[in-house]
C-alpha positions as CSV (number, residue, x, y, z in Angstrom):
1,M,-7.0,16.1,-18.9
2,K,-8.7,18.4,-16.4
3,T,-8.8,16.7,-13.0
4,Q,-11.7,17.5,-10.7
5,V,-11.2,17.4,-6.9
6,F,-14.1,16.4,-4.7
7,T,-13.7,16.9,-1.0
8,I,-15.8,14.2,0.7
9,H,-15.7,13.2,4.3
10,D,-19.4,12.2,4.8
11,P,-20.8,10.0,2.0
12,Q,-24.4,10.9,3.0
13,A,-23.7,14.6,2.5
14,A,-22.0,14.1,-0.9
15,Q,-24.3,11.6,-2.7
16,E,-24.4,13.6,-6.0
17,Q,-20.6,13.8,-6.2
18,L,-20.3,10.1,-5.5
19,L,-22.9,9.3,-8.1
20,D,-21.0,11.4,-10.6
21,A,-17.7,9.6,-9.7
22,G,-19.5,6.3,-10.1
23,R,-20.7,7.2,-13.6
24,I,-17.2,8.2,-14.5
25,L,-15.9,4.8,-13.4
26,R,-18.6,3.0,-15.4
27,A,-17.7,5.1,-18.5
28,G,-14.1,4.0,-18.3
29,G,-12.6,6.9,-16.4
30,L,-10.2,7.0,-13.5
31,V,-11.1,8.1,-9.9
32,V,-8.7,8.4,-7.0
33,F,-10.3,7.7,-3.7
34,P,-9.3,7.4,0.0
35,T,-9.1,4.2,1.9
36,E,-8.1,3.4,5.5
37,T,-4.7,2.3,4.2
38,V,-3.6,4.7,1.4
39,Y,-5.3,6.4,-1.5
40,G,-6.3,4.2,-4.5
41,L,-6.3,4.9,-8.2
42,G,-9.5,3.4,-9.3
43,G,-10.9,2.1,-12.6
44,D,-13.6,-0.5,-13.6
45,G,-12.2,-3.8,-12.4
46,T,-13.9,-5.7,-15.3
47,S,-12.5,-3.5,-18.1
48,P,-9.2,-4.3,-19.8
49,Q,-9.0,-0.7,-21.1
50,A,-9.4,0.8,-17.6
51,A,-6.6,-1.5,-16.4
52,A,-4.4,-0.3,-19.2
53,D,-5.2,3.3,-18.3
54,I,-4.3,2.7,-14.7
55,Y,-1.0,1.3,-15.7
56,A,-0.4,4.2,-18.0
57,A,-1.3,6.9,-15.4
58,K,1.1,5.3,-12.8
59,G,3.8,4.4,-15.2
60,R,3.5,0.9,-13.8
61,P,4.6,-2.4,-15.4
62,S,1.6,-4.4,-16.6
63,D,2.8,-7.6,-14.9
64,N,2.2,-6.1,-11.5
65,P,-1.3,-7.3,-10.4
66,L,-4.0,-4.9,-9.4
67,I,-6.3,-5.3,-6.4
68,I,-10.1,-5.2,-7.0
69,H,-12.1,-3.5,-4.3
70,I,-15.6,-4.5,-3.4
71,A,-18.3,-2.8,-1.3
72,D,-19.2,-5.9,0.8
73,P,-17.2,-9.1,1.6
74,E,-19.8,-11.4,0.1
75,D,-19.4,-9.6,-3.3
76,A,-16.1,-11.4,-3.7
77,D,-18.0,-14.4,-5.1
78,K,-18.9,-12.4,-8.2
79,Y,-15.3,-12.1,-9.2
80,A,-13.4,-15.0,-7.5
81,Y,-13.9,-18.6,-6.5
82,T,-14.3,-18.2,-2.8
83,T,-13.8,-20.8,0.0
84,E,-14.7,-21.3,3.6
85,L,-11.3,-19.9,4.6
86,Y,-12.1,-16.7,2.7
87,F,-15.3,-16.2,4.6
88,A,-13.6,-16.9,7.9
89,L,-11.0,-14.2,7.1
90,A,-13.8,-11.9,6.0
91,K,-15.7,-12.4,9.2
92,A,-12.6,-11.6,11.2
93,F,-11.0,-8.8,9.3
94,M,-13.5,-7.3,6.7
95,P,-14.3,-4.6,5.9
96,G,-10.7,-3.7,6.6
97,P,-7.0,-3.7,5.5
98,L,-6.8,-7.3,4.2
99,T,-6.5,-8.5,0.6
100,V,-7.1,-12.2,-0.3
101,I,-5.9,-13.8,-3.5
102,M,-8.1,-16.5,-5.0
103,P,-8.8,-18.0,-8.4
104,K,-10.5,-15.5,-10.6
105,R,-13.7,-15.7,-12.5
106,D,-13.9,-15.0,-16.2
107,N,-15.4,-11.5,-15.8
108,V,-12.0,-10.3,-14.4
109,P,-9.7,-9.7,-17.3
110,S,-6.1,-10.9,-17.2
111,S,-4.9,-7.3,-17.7
112,V,-6.2,-6.6,-14.2
113,T,-4.4,-9.6,-12.7
114,G,-1.1,-9.1,-14.4
115,G,-1.7,-12.2,-16.5
116,L,-2.3,-14.5,-13.5
117,D,-5.2,-16.8,-13.1
118,S,-5.9,-15.4,-9.6
119,V,-7.3,-12.1,-8.4
120,A,-6.6,-10.1,-5.3
121,V,-9.8,-9.0,-3.6
122,R,-10.3,-6.4,-0.8
123,C,-13.2,-4.8,1.0
124,P,-12.0,-1.5,2.4
125,S,-13.5,-0.1,5.6
126,H,-13.4,3.6,4.6
127,P,-17.0,4.8,4.2
128,V,-16.2,7.0,1.2
129,A,-14.5,4.1,-0.6
130,R,-17.4,1.7,-0.1
131,A,-19.9,4.4,-1.1
132,L,-18.0,5.0,-4.3
133,I,-17.8,1.3,-5.2
134,R,-21.6,1.0,-4.7
135,A,-22.1,4.0,-6.9
136,A,-19.9,2.4,-9.6
137,G,-22.0,-0.8,-9.5
138,T,-18.9,-2.9,-10.2
139,C,-15.7,-3.9,-8.5
140,V,-13.0,-1.2,-8.7
141,A,-9.4,-2.1,-9.6
142,A,-7.1,0.2,-7.6
143,P,-3.4,0.2,-6.9
144,S,-2.0,3.0,-4.8
145,A,-2.5,6.4,-6.4
146,N,1.1,7.4,-6.9
147,I,3.7,7.3,-9.7
148,S,5.0,3.7,-9.8
149,G,7.9,3.1,-7.4
150,K,7.4,6.3,-5.4
151,P,6.0,6.5,-1.8
152,S,2.3,5.6,-1.6
153,P,0.0,8.6,-0.9
154,T,-1.7,9.0,2.5
155,D,-3.1,12.4,1.8
156,A,-4.8,13.9,-1.3
157,R,-2.1,16.5,-1.6
158,H,0.3,13.6,-2.4
159,V,-2.1,12.4,-5.1
160,V,-2.3,15.9,-6.7
161,Q,1.5,16.1,-6.8
162,D,1.7,12.8,-8.8
163,L,-1.5,12.5,-10.8
164,D,-3.1,15.9,-11.4
165,G,-4.0,15.9,-15.1
166,K,-3.8,12.2,-15.4
167,V,-7.1,11.2,-13.8
168,D,-10.7,12.4,-14.0
169,V,-11.4,12.8,-10.3
170,I,-9.5,12.9,-7.1
171,I,-11.7,12.5,-4.0
172,D,-10.1,14.2,-1.0
173,G,-11.2,12.3,2.1
174,G,-8.4,13.6,4.4
175,E,-5.5,11.7,5.9
176,C,-5.5,7.9,5.8
177,E,-5.8,6.2,9.1
178,I,-3.3,3.4,8.8
179,G,-0.8,4.6,6.2
180,L,0.5,1.3,4.9
181,E,-1.1,-0.7,2.2
182,S,-3.3,-3.7,3.1
183,T,-2.0,-7.1,4.2
184,I,-2.1,-9.5,1.2
185,V,-2.5,-13.3,1.6
186,K,-3.0,-16.1,-0.9
187,I,-5.2,-19.1,-0.1
188,M,-3.4,-22.3,-0.9
189,Q,-3.9,-26.1,-0.4
190,D,-1.4,-28.6,0.9
191,E,-0.9,-32.2,-0.1
192,Q,-3.8,-33.3,2.0
193,D,-6.1,-30.6,0.4
194,E,-6.1,-28.6,3.7
195,P,-6.2,-24.9,3.1
196,Y,-3.5,-22.6,4.4
197,L,-2.3,-19.0,3.8
198,V,0.8,-17.5,2.3
199,L,1.5,-14.0,3.5
200,L,2.7,-12.0,0.4
201,R,2.7,-8.5,1.9
202,P,2.4,-7.7,5.6
203,G,0.3,-4.8,6.8
204,A,-1.9,-3.8,9.7
205,I,-3.4,-7.4,9.8
206,T,-0.3,-9.1,11.3
207,H,0.9,-12.6,10.9
208,D,-0.1,-13.4,14.5
209,A,-3.6,-12.1,13.8
210,L,-3.9,-14.3,10.7
211,C,-2.8,-17.3,12.8
212,C,-5.8,-16.8,15.0
213,V,-8.0,-17.7,11.9
214,C,-5.9,-20.1,10.0
215,R,-3.6,-22.7,11.6
216,R,-0.9,-22.4,9.0
217,V,0.3,-19.1,7.7
218,D,3.6,-19.2,5.7
219,I,5.6,-16.0,5.1
220,A,6.7,-15.7,1.5
221,P,10.5,-15.1,1.1
222,A,9.9,-12.0,-0.9
223,V,8.4,-10.3,2.1
224,A,11.9,-9.6,3.5
225,E,14.2,-10.6,0.6
226,K,14.8,-9.4,-3.0
227,L,12.5,-10.7,-5.7
228,A,14.6,-13.2,-7.8
229,E,15.8,-12.1,-11.2
230,N,12.8,-12.4,-13.7
231,E,10.5,-13.7,-10.9
232,R,6.9,-12.7,-11.5
233,P,5.3,-10.7,-8.7
234,L,2.3,-12.5,-7.2
235,S,1.0,-9.4,-5.5
236,P,1.5,-5.6,-5.5
237,G,4.6,-4.4,-3.7
238,M,6.9,-7.3,-4.4
239,K,9.1,-5.5,-6.9
240,Y,12.8,-5.0,-6.0
241,R,12.7,-1.2,-5.5
242,H,9.4,0.2,-4.4
243,Y,8.0,3.1,-2.3
244,A,11.3,4.8,-2.9
245,P,12.1,8.5,-2.4
246,T,14.4,10.1,-5.1
247,A,17.4,10.3,-2.8
248,P,19.0,7.0,-1.7
249,L,17.6,5.6,1.5
250,V,20.0,3.8,3.9
251,L,18.6,1.7,6.8
252,L,20.8,1.7,10.0
253,D,21.2,-1.5,12.0
254,G,22.8,-1.0,15.4
255,N,22.1,-0.1,19.0
256,D,20.7,3.4,19.8
257,D,24.0,4.9,21.0
258,Q,26.0,3.7,18.0
259,V,23.3,4.9,15.6
260,L,23.1,8.3,17.2
261,A,26.9,8.7,17.1
262,F,26.9,7.7,13.4
263,L,24.1,10.2,12.6
264,R,25.8,13.1,14.4
265,A,28.9,12.5,12.4
266,E,27.0,12.2,9.1
267,Q,25.1,15.4,9.8
268,A,28.4,17.3,10.4
269,S,29.9,16.1,7.1
270,K,27.0,15.5,4.6
271,N,23.8,16.9,3.2
272,C,21.7,14.2,4.8
273,C,18.2,13.8,6.1
274,V,17.3,11.7,9.1
275,L,14.0,9.9,9.7
276,C,14.3,9.9,13.5
277,Y,12.4,8.7,16.5
278,D,10.7,11.5,18.6
279,E,13.1,10.7,21.5
280,E,16.1,11.5,19.3
281,I,15.2,15.0,18.3
282,D,17.2,16.8,21.0
283,A,20.3,14.7,20.4
284,L,20.5,15.5,16.7
285,S,21.0,18.6,14.6
286,S,17.5,20.1,13.9
287,G,17.9,21.2,10.2
288,T,17.4,17.8,8.5
289,L,15.2,15.9,10.9
290,I,11.9,14.3,10.1
291,P,10.3,12.7,13.2
292,V,8.3,9.5,12.5
293,G,6.9,8.8,16.0
294,A,8.0,7.3,19.2
295,R,10.5,4.4,19.1
296,D,8.0,1.9,20.4
297,D,4.9,3.3,18.6
298,L,5.0,1.2,15.4
299,A,1.4,2.3,14.4
300,A,2.5,6.0,14.4
301,Q,5.6,5.1,12.4
302,A,3.5,3.2,9.9
303,K,1.1,6.1,9.5
304,R,3.9,8.6,9.0
305,L,6.3,6.5,6.8
306,F,5.2,7.4,3.3
307,A,4.6,11.1,4.1
308,A,8.0,11.3,5.8
309,L,9.7,9.9,2.7
310,R,8.0,12.5,0.6
311,E,9.0,15.2,3.1
312,A,12.6,13.9,2.9
313,D,12.6,14.4,-0.8
314,A,11.5,18.0,-0.4
315,T,14.7,18.7,1.7
316,N,16.9,18.0,-1.4
317,A,19.2,15.9,0.8
318,E,21.8,13.8,-0.9
319,I,21.1,10.8,1.3
320,I,18.3,9.7,3.7
321,Y,18.9,7.7,6.8
322,A,16.4,5.7,8.9
323,H,16.3,3.0,11.5
324,L,15.9,-0.6,10.4
325,P,12.6,-1.7,11.8
326,P,12.0,-4.9,13.8
327,M,10.5,-7.9,12.0
328,Q,7.8,-8.7,14.6
329,G,4.2,-7.7,14.6
330,L,3.5,-4.5,12.7
331,G,7.2,-4.0,12.5
332,L,7.3,-6.7,9.7
333,A,5.1,-4.4,7.5
334,L,7.4,-1.4,8.2
335,Y,10.4,-3.6,7.4
336,N,8.9,-4.8,4.2
337,R,8.2,-1.3,2.9
338,M,11.4,0.3,4.1
339,I,13.7,-2.5,2.8
340,R,12.2,-2.0,-0.7
341,A,12.3,1.8,-0.4
342,A,16.0,1.4,0.4
343,A,16.6,-1.2,-2.4
344,H,17.8,-3.5,0.4
345,T,20.6,-1.1,1.5
346,V,21.3,-1.8,5.2
347,L,24.4,-0.4,7.0
348,K,25.4,-2.3,10.1
349,I,26.7,0.2,12.7
């Protein structure tokens, strides 16, 4: 397959290209597009064949649900049975980096939902993404545009590395703003039929922010722990090893002085790569360092994480070290991605 690359930053200035991409989606093709979180690998969200082609392009297990993307929050009602809580969440956070899981309507095939009777719905805020969905005239099913298990792409160059020749079009919209995939919540009901949320994947919309809209927000155990043997993933990103570089990633848990001493010793004896804080650059050997941002700047670390993991692979290091993130606020999203990228390998220093 010959992959076309469209460079689009302003939808108004690229209407013909977007219309072409929309036609390709309607005809069953695959189009990669930018969002504010990561790049998505898009296909017609109402087509079983498009879902199968997405899974094949990624090398992704078909029990791993896809997210459908819509142009406007109210479009969710075409594909899911919405509730008052959904629209409260939409008013607070959409368009934006939030995905809501609800019971699906019949026009969403089970191949899109991984066989589940629910569907994950998101309205991205990226103007190119929303213009593409409108041009397609249907919802767009889109996981991250990478080979399954590898770090998600935050730049079109990452997409080309993974999917050139496997998709019809890659839309290059520049670097993604957030860098981590969307927050995923599922709307549930308790014994008294009161709605509440279960946080399945943390992201830029934090647990605290969700609690401002919904009184009860539970955190699924799989956010921080391994998915149980043969347990079915309820949302993307719940698999045991995910977002992973080729070399083993080890997360270091200890105070700053202890971690620095350990890293200096490892650099002297091993072909290792270190994802370090900006403040640590002068204290470590320069050859294998990949800065990820300031120690207290979690947003910068989130934006850099997946690109840094890809850069670490390019060093051909035998092992990659990184700090274990905190589990509060945006740190929980970083923790969730990194603990999976490391296959839950944490070394206490």
